[in-house]
N, C-alpha and C positions, 0 to 999 in steps of 0.2 A: 305523775309521769305516766301512770298506767292508763288514765282516762283521757289525757290530753295529747296522746301520741300523734294525732293528726296535725296538731299545732306546733309540734316540735320541729327544729331544723332537721333537714334530711340526714345529716351525719349522725345525729343523736337518736332519731326515731327507732332504728333497728335495735338499739341497745337499751331502750327505755325500761323494759322489764327488769333487766339485770341491774341497772342503775337504781331503780326503785327498791329492789331487794337489798342491795348494798346499803342504801340510805336507811331503810327500816332496821337492818341489823346494827348499824352504827348507833341508832337510838337506844337499842338494848344495851350495847356496850357502854354508852354514856350513862345510862340509868344505873347500871351496876357499879360503875366507877364513882358516881356521886354517892350511892349508898355506902360503898366501901370507905370512901374518904370521910364521910360524916361519922361513920362508926369508929374510925381511927381517932376522931376527935373526942370520942367518948359518948357520942349520941346513941341512944338505944336503937335497935334495929327497926322497930315499928315506926319510930319518929323519923329515922333516916329514910325509910322506904316511902313514907307519906310525903316528906319534903322533896325527895327525888321525883316523885310523880308530879308534884306541882311545878318543879323546875322544868320537867319535860314538856308540860303544857305550854309554858311561856317561852321556851327556847326552841 
């Protein structure tokens, strides 16, 4: 959204930066939730972190 602002609809374009910031932050929240959930299943932190990184790449 940051680099394609000129191609966005007029109603969205002024807000593109804020929307991009929000979506990036959501990714961090999602990553942390995946790590936390995997650790609650008894998976060690390093494996949970590695798994969450791969999940982030494909989702």
